[in-house]
C-alpha positions as CSV (number, residue, x, y, z in Angstrom):
1,M,121.8,125.8,22.7
2,K,118.8,123.9,21.5
3,D,119.2,121.3,24.3
4,F,119.4,124.0,26.9
5,D,116.1,125.4,25.7
6,I,114.4,122.0,26.0
7,M,115.8,121.4,29.4
8,D,114.7,124.9,30.5
9,V,111.2,124.2,29.3
10,E,111.1,120.8,31.1
11,T,112.3,122.4,34.3
12,I,109.5,125.0,34.1
13,S,106.9,122.4,33.4
14,M,108.0,120.4,36.3
15,R,107.6,123.4,38.6
16,G,103.8,123.6,37.7
17,P,101.7,126.6,37.0
18,T,102.6,130.0,38.5
19,V,100.1,131.1,41.2
20,A,99.4,134.8,41.5
21,K,100.2,136.2,44.9
22,Q,97.1,137.4,46.8
23,K,97.4,141.1,47.5
24,T,96.7,142.3,51.0
25,K,96.3,145.7,52.7
26,F,96.1,147.0,56.3
27,A,92.9,148.8,57.3
28,C,92.4,150.8,60.5
29,Q,89.5,149.4,62.5
30,Q,88.6,152.9,63.8
31,C,88.7,155.3,60.9
32,G,89.1,153.0,57.8
33,Y,92.6,154.3,56.8
34,E,94.3,151.9,54.4
35,A,98.1,151.3,54.2
36,P,100.2,148.9,52.1
37,K,102.1,147.7,55.2
38,W,101.5,147.4,58.9
39,M,102.2,150.4,61.2
40,G,101.9,150.7,64.9
41,R,100.0,153.9,64.8
42,C,97.3,154.9,62.3
43,P,98.2,158.1,60.4
44,G,94.5,158.8,60.0
45,C,93.1,158.9,63.5
46,G,96.3,158.5,65.6
47,E,95.1,155.3,67.4
48,W,97.6,152.5,68.2
49,N,97.4,148.9,67.1
50,T,94.3,149.3,65.0
51,L,95.7,148.3,61.6
52,V,94.5,144.8,60.6
53,E,95.5,142.9,57.5
54,E,92.7,142.3,55.0
55,R,92.4,141.0,51.4
56,D,92.6,143.7,48.8
57,V,89.7,143.2,46.4
58,S,90.6,145.0,43.2
59,R,87.9,146.9,41.4
60,S,87.6,147.3,37.7
61,G,88.2,150.7,36.3
62,P,86.1,152.6,33.8
63,V,85.7,151.1,30.3
64,R,88.0,152.6,27.7
65,S,88.3,152.2,24.0
66,R,91.5,151.3,22.2
67,G,92.3,154.9,21.8
68,G,92.2,155.4,25.5
69,T,89.0,157.5,25.6
70,L,86.2,156.8,28.1
71,I,83.1,154.9,26.8
72,P,80.1,156.3,28.8
73,R,77.8,153.6,30.2
74,Q,75.0,156.0,30.8
75,S,74.0,159.2,29.2
76,A,73.5,162.4,31.2
77,T,70.2,164.2,31.3
78,P,69.5,167.9,31.9
79,I,68.1,168.3,35.4
80,T,65.1,170.3,34.0
81,R,64.0,167.2,32.0
82,V,64.2,164.8,34.9
83,A,60.8,163.6,35.9
84,Q,59.5,164.6,39.3
85,V,58.7,161.7,41.6
86,D,56.9,162.0,44.9
87,E,58.5,159.7,47.5
88,P,55.7,157.7,49.1
89,R,56.0,157.5,52.9
90,S,54.7,154.8,55.2
91,D,53.2,155.9,58.6
92,T,55.2,154.1,61.4
93,G,52.3,154.6,63.8
94,I,54.7,156.6,66.1
95,R,54.2,160.3,65.7
96,E,57.6,161.3,67.2
97,L,59.4,158.9,64.9
98,N,57.5,160.2,61.9
99,R,58.5,163.7,62.9
100,V,62.2,162.9,63.0
101,L,62.0,160.9,59.7
102,G,60.3,163.8,58.0
103,G,56.8,162.3,57.8
104,G,57.4,158.6,57.7
105,L,59.4,155.8,56.1
106,V,60.5,156.4,52.5
107,S,60.6,153.3,50.2
108,G,64.1,152.4,49.2
109,S,65.7,154.4,52.0
110,L,68.6,153.1,54.2
111,I,68.3,154.3,57.8
112,L,71.0,154.0,60.5
113,V,70.0,154.1,64.2
114,G,72.8,154.5,66.8
115,G,72.8,154.9,70.6
116,D,74.4,153.7,73.8
117,P,73.9,150.0,74.9
118,G,70.5,149.5,76.6
119,I,69.2,152.9,75.7
120,G,66.2,151.4,73.8
121,K,67.1,151.2,70.2
122,S,65.8,147.7,69.7
123,T,62.7,148.5,71.7
124,L,61.9,151.5,69.5
125,I,62.4,149.6,66.2
126,L,60.4,146.6,67.4
127,Q,57.5,148.8,68.4
128,A,57.7,150.6,65.0
129,S,57.8,147.3,63.2
130,H,54.7,146.1,65.0
131,R,52.8,149.3,64.2
132,L,53.7,149.0,60.5
133,A,52.8,145.3,60.5
134,D,49.5,146.2,62.1
135,R,48.9,148.5,59.1
136,G,49.4,145.8,56.6
137,V,53.1,146.3,55.9
138,S,55.2,143.1,55.8
139,V,58.3,143.4,58.0
140,L,61.3,141.2,58.3
141,Y,63.2,141.6,61.6
142,V,66.7,140.0,61.5
143,S,68.5,139.9,64.8
144,G,72.2,138.9,64.9
145,E,72.4,139.3,68.7
146,E,69.3,137.5,69.9
147,S,67.6,134.3,69.1
148,T,64.0,134.2,67.8
149,E,62.9,133.0,71.2
150,Q,64.5,136.1,72.9
151,T,62.9,138.4,70.3
152,R,59.5,136.8,71.0
153,L,59.9,137.4,74.8
154,R,60.7,141.1,74.1
155,A,57.7,141.3,71.8
156,D,55.4,139.8,74.4
157,R,56.5,142.4,76.9
158,L,55.9,145.2,74.4
159,Q,52.7,143.6,73.1
160,A,54.1,143.7,69.6
161,L,52.8,140.4,68.1
162,D,51.5,140.3,64.5
163,E,51.5,137.6,61.8
164,R,53.0,140.0,59.3
165,L,56.0,140.6,61.5
166,L,58.6,138.0,60.6
167,V,61.7,137.4,62.8
168,A,64.9,135.6,62.0
169,S,68.2,135.1,63.8
170,E,71.0,135.2,61.2
171,T,74.4,136.8,60.7
172,D,75.3,135.6,57.2
173,L,74.5,138.4,54.7
174,T,74.0,135.9,51.9
175,E,71.3,134.0,53.9
176,I,69.7,137.4,54.7
177,E,69.6,138.2,51.0
178,G,67.9,134.8,50.4
179,L,65.3,135.6,53.1
180,V,64.5,139.0,51.5
181,E,64.1,137.3,48.1
182,R,61.7,134.7,49.4
183,E,59.7,136.8,51.8
184,K,59.7,140.1,49.8
185,P,59.2,142.4,52.8
186,R,58.6,146.1,52.6
187,L,60.7,146.8,55.6
188,L,63.9,145.0,56.6
189,V,65.5,145.5,60.1
190,I,69.1,144.5,60.8
191,D,70.0,144.4,64.5
192,S,72.9,145.1,64.4
193,I,75.3,145.8,61.5
194,Q,78.3,144.9,63.6
195,T,77.2,141.3,63.9
196,I,76.6,140.7,60.1
197,Y,79.3,139.3,57.9
198,H,79.9,138.4,54.3
199,P,81.6,135.1,53.6
200,E,83.8,136.5,50.9
201,V,85.4,139.0,53.2
202,T,88.1,137.4,55.3
203,S,88.0,139.8,58.3
204,A,85.9,139.3,61.4
205,P,82.4,140.6,61.8
206,G,82.3,144.2,63.0
207,S,85.6,145.1,61.2
208,V,85.9,148.0,58.9
209,A,85.8,145.8,55.8
210,Q,82.8,143.8,56.9
211,V,80.8,146.9,57.9
212,R,81.6,148.6,54.7
213,E,80.8,145.7,52.5
214,C,77.6,144.7,54.3
215,T,76.3,148.2,54.3
216,G,77.1,148.6,50.6
217,R,75.2,145.5,49.7
218,L,72.2,146.5,51.9
219,M,72.2,149.8,50.2
220,R,72.0,148.1,46.8
221,I,69.1,145.9,48.0
222,A,67.2,148.9,49.3
223,K,67.6,150.9,46.0
224,G,67.2,147.9,43.8
225,L,64.1,146.4,45.4
226,G,62.6,149.6,46.7
227,I,62.3,148.5,50.3
228,A,63.1,150.5,53.4
229,I,66.0,149.1,55.5
230,I,66.7,150.0,59.1
231,I,70.1,149.0,60.5
232,V,71.2,149.4,64.2
233,G,74.8,150.5,64.9
234,H,76.8,150.3,68.0
235,V,78.5,153.3,69.4
236,T,82.1,153.8,70.7
237,K,83.0,155.2,74.1
238,E,83.2,158.7,72.6
239,G,79.5,158.4,71.5
240,A,80.1,158.0,67.7
241,I,78.8,155.1,65.7
242,A,81.3,152.3,65.6
243,G,82.9,151.5,62.3
244,P,84.3,153.7,59.5
245,R,83.1,157.2,59.2
246,M,82.0,156.5,55.7
247,L,79.2,154.4,57.1
248,E,77.2,157.5,57.9
249,H,77.9,158.9,54.4
250,M,76.5,155.8,52.7
251,V,73.1,155.7,54.4
252,D,70.2,158.1,53.7
253,C,69.3,158.9,57.3
254,V,71.3,158.8,60.6
255,L,69.4,158.8,63.9
256,Y,70.9,159.0,67.4
257,F,68.9,157.7,70.3
258,E,70.1,159.7,73.3
259,G,69.3,159.9,77.0
260,E,70.7,159.3,80.5
261,R,70.5,155.7,81.8
262,H,69.2,157.0,85.1
263,H,66.5,159.1,83.5
264,T,63.3,157.7,81.9
265,Y,63.3,160.2,79.0
266,R,64.8,159.5,75.6
267,V,65.6,161.8,72.7
268,L,65.7,160.7,69.1
269,R,67.7,163.1,67.1
270,A,68.4,163.2,63.3
271,V,71.9,164.2,62.3
272,K,71.4,163.4,58.7
273,N,68.3,163.0,56.6
274,R,68.1,163.1,52.8
275,F,64.3,163.1,52.9
276,G,63.6,165.6,55.7
277,S,65.0,168.1,58.2
278,T,67.9,167.4,60.5
279,N,66.6,169.8,63.2
280,E,63.8,167.6,64.4
281,I,63.8,165.6,67.6
282,G,61.5,163.0,69.1
283,L,60.8,162.7,72.8
284,F,60.0,159.4,74.5
285,E,59.5,158.1,78.0
286,M,60.8,154.6,78.9
287,R,58.1,152.6,80.7
288,D,57.6,149.0,81.7
289,A,55.6,148.3,78.5
290,G,58.1,150.1,76.2
291,L,58.6,153.6,74.9
292,S,55.8,156.1,75.2
293,E,55.5,159.3,73.3
294,V,55.7,162.6,75.1
295,D,52.9,164.9,73.9
296,N,53.9,168.0,75.9
297,P,57.7,168.2,76.4
298,S,57.5,171.6,78.2
299,E,55.1,170.3,80.8
300,M,57.3,167.2,81.3
301,F,60.5,169.1,81.9
302,L,58.9,171.6,84.3
303,S,56.8,169.1,86.3
304,D,59.3,168.8,89.2
305,R,60.4,172.4,89.4
306,L,60.5,174.0,92.9
307,S,59.6,177.7,93.3
308,G,61.4,180.1,95.5
309,V,64.8,178.4,95.2
310,A,67.9,180.3,94.1
311,G,69.9,179.1,91.1
312,S,66.9,178.2,88.8
313,A,65.9,179.8,85.5
314,V,63.5,178.7,82.7
315,T,64.4,179.2,79.0
316,A,62.8,178.3,75.7
317,S,64.8,176.2,73.3
318,M,64.0,175.4,69.8
319,E,64.2,171.7,69.2
320,G,63.5,171.3,65.5
321,T,60.3,173.1,64.6
322,R,58.8,173.3,68.1
323,P,59.8,175.2,71.2
324,V,60.4,173.5,74.5
325,L,60.6,175.1,77.9
326,I,63.4,173.8,79.9
327,E,64.7,174.5,83.4
328,L,68.4,175.4,83.9
329,Q,69.9,175.0,87.4
330,A,73.1,176.4,88.7
331,L,75.0,176.0,92.0
332,V,77.8,178.4,92.9
333,S,79.7,177.8,96.2
334,A,83.0,178.9,97.7
335,T,85.9,176.6,97.6
336,S,89.2,176.5,99.5
337,F,91.1,174.8,96.6
338,P,93.3,177.0,94.4
339,S,91.6,175.9,91.2
340,P,87.8,176.0,91.3
341,K,85.6,173.4,89.5
342,R,83.6,174.3,86.4
343,M,81.1,171.4,85.6
344,A,78.3,171.5,83.1
345,S,75.7,168.8,82.2
346,G,73.5,169.3,79.2
347,V,75.3,172.5,77.9
348,D,78.7,173.2,76.5
349,H,81.3,173.5,79.3
350,H,83.2,176.2,77.4
351,R,80.0,178.2,77.0
352,V,79.4,178.2,80.7
353,T,83.0,179.4,81.3
354,M,82.5,182.2,78.9
355,V,79.3,183.4,80.5
356,M,81.1,183.3,83.9
357,A,83.9,185.4,82.5
358,V,81.3,188.0,81.3
359,L,79.7,188.1,84.7
360,E,83.0,188.6,86.4
361,K,84.4,191.2,84.0
362,R,81.3,193.3,83.2
363,L,79.3,193.0,86.4
364,G,82.1,192.7,89.0
365,M,81.1,189.2,90.4
366,F,84.1,187.7,92.0
367,L,83.8,184.1,90.9
368,Q,87.5,183.1,90.9
369,N,87.2,181.3,94.3
370,Q,83.8,179.7,93.5
371,D,82.9,176.2,92.3
372,A,80.2,176.4,89.6
373,Y,77.9,173.6,88.5
374,V,75.3,174.0,85.7
375,N,72.7,171.3,84.9
376,V,69.9,171.0,82.3
377,V,66.9,169.3,84.0
378,G,65.7,166.1,82.3
379,G,68.9,165.0,80.6
380,V,68.4,167.1,77.5
381,R,71.3,168.7,75.7
382,L,71.1,172.4,74.6
383,D,73.4,173.5,71.9
384,E,72.0,176.9,70.8
385,P,73.3,180.2,72.1
386,A,69.8,181.4,73.0
387,V,70.1,179.8,76.4
388,D,73.1,182.0,77.4
389,L,71.1,184.6,79.3
390,A,69.3,181.9,81.3
391,I,72.7,180.4,82.3
392,A,73.8,183.9,83.4
393,V,70.6,184.5,85.4
394,S,70.9,181.1,87.1
395,L,74.5,181.6,88.0
396,A,73.9,185.1,89.4
397,S,70.9,183.8,91.3
398,S,72.9,181.1,93.0
399,F,75.9,183.5,93.7
400,R,73.7,186.2,95.3
401,D,71.4,183.6,96.9
402,V,68.3,185.3,95.5
403,A,65.5,183.3,93.9
404,T,64.1,184.2,90.5
405,R,60.3,184.6,89.9
406,P,58.7,181.3,89.2
407,K,56.7,182.6,86.2
408,D,59.7,184.2,84.4
409,V,61.2,182.9,81.2
410,V,64.6,184.2,80.0
411,I,65.8,184.1,76.4
412,G,68.8,185.7,74.8
413,E,72.4,185.2,73.6
414,V,75.2,186.8,75.6
415,G,78.1,188.6,74.0
416,L,81.6,189.1,75.3
417,T,81.0,192.8,75.8
418,G,78.0,192.1,78.1
419,E,75.3,192.8,75.5
420,V,72.2,190.6,74.9
421,R,72.0,189.6,71.3
422,G,68.8,188.7,69.4
423,V,67.7,185.1,68.8
424,T,65.8,183.4,66.0
425,R,62.1,182.4,66.0
426,L,61.4,184.3,69.2
427,E,57.7,184.5,68.6
428,Q,57.2,180.7,68.7
429,R,59.2,180.6,72.0
430,V,57.2,183.3,73.6
431,V,53.8,181.8,72.5
432,E,54.9,178.5,74.1
433,A,55.7,180.3,77.4
434,A,52.4,182.0,77.4
435,N,50.5,178.7,76.8
436,M,52.4,177.2,79.7
437,G,51.1,179.9,82.1
438,F,54.2,182.1,82.3
439,S,53.4,185.8,83.0
440,R,56.7,187.6,82.2
441,A,59.5,187.2,79.6
442,I,62.9,188.8,79.6
443,L,63.9,189.1,76.0
444,P,66.6,190.8,73.8
445,A,65.8,194.3,72.7
446,K,67.1,193.5,69.2
447,N,64.0,191.4,68.6
448,R,61.5,194.1,69.5
449,R,60.4,194.9,66.0
450,G,58.4,192.7,63.5
451,W,56.0,190.8,65.7
452,N,53.2,191.2,68.3
453,P,53.7,189.5,71.7
454,P,50.8,187.7,73.5
455,K,48.6,190.0,75.5
456,N,48.7,187.8,78.6
457,L,52.5,188.0,78.8
458,D,54.5,191.0,80.1
459,I,57.7,191.7,78.0
460,L,60.8,193.2,79.4
461,W,63.3,194.2,76.7
462,V,66.9,194.3,77.8
463,E,70.1,195.3,76.0
464,T,72.7,194.1,78.5
465,V,73.2,191.3,80.9
466,E,73.2,193.8,83.8
467,E,69.7,195.0,82.8
468,A,68.5,191.4,82.6
469,L,69.9,190.6,86.1
470,D,68.3,193.7,87.6
471,A,64.9,192.6,86.1
472,A,65.2,189.0,87.1
473,L,66.6,189.2,90.6
């Protein structure tokens, strides 16, 4: 028995030390769902062939004593005893960008900017970097998609040259951390996060694991060093920022740069902002020398409007804290096909279908054999129900082939019973219409009390869609 034990020990020693098996997991490249084994279809988002094998990095759990109780690493403080700290903001030099950010860049904030390819994300950020550098703020612009020579060519076109604007072409996150440690900038720009990788993560750049790890380390840099970081993110074909959904939860601010490629106007919209409002938008115009701010959006959207044409109506939409006058156009024409088309650009397709159903049921308009097209001029998207009445007026104007008055503005929400419901912040909308030279406004009767309309503007209060159409057409 003793000899057997010795032989067994010798056999084990000859085999060498036991190597622990590396644990792996399968992560979805679309939604970040993790599974212990490969599956053809992701249970999280339903996409096929998106699970990729990655190394499972185990994380240490909470510290426990021998008795099994948790040992707190940090003491809790009553919220009434927490010191109030005013977040200092840096002026970017671009008023529209400051408006969307809530007043400027906050030190230690992590900002994510997304948008379609070629929409102008890099142009906007490079212009803002130059304005900040011109004000004495040191900026480090790291491009993972362009060389430093290409960045210089774009800066020459935008006239964005400054000694305090440092550029680098790097994709290794550890090298970027070294640059930040040496240069100590107050603003770091990463263009884009899908090209950055960490050497310790085995997956390819742009994968869920890489994007999550790189964003997490950048967030720790921003909070630890107190510098503002702007990262650019690609978008998918559906319009969402590529990568895991948790990417938008990790950052402090998410900005979408929107616009049609065939239009010169761009809209910068905040969908998340821990330091400001999420209702603000910034308007820009793309020119040869870069992006230019739009001082008067209402004048811009109404500059090409034709008078005396059927199917046109003007409404006032609240974009953040300011009202904007926008033209709505509709085209209703007979069709010989059994199923007519219903197309909408800039407004919700289902909202247009609902308004057409109200016109057909409550006003007797026979629209079952009519193609209907609704368009918001300028490439802007309207999401609030206060534009329903303008949609109804433009559709009825085109169907009856009767033009609306050129100086009329129509505001109101349409209900399924044909009533016109009240809207919020009506006074600001009407004041903007009066300032733009409009002489008459068709408004919901529900908003009659509580404010005084401008003296140079005639007000028509309506309770139903039928009353609004009788007044407008």
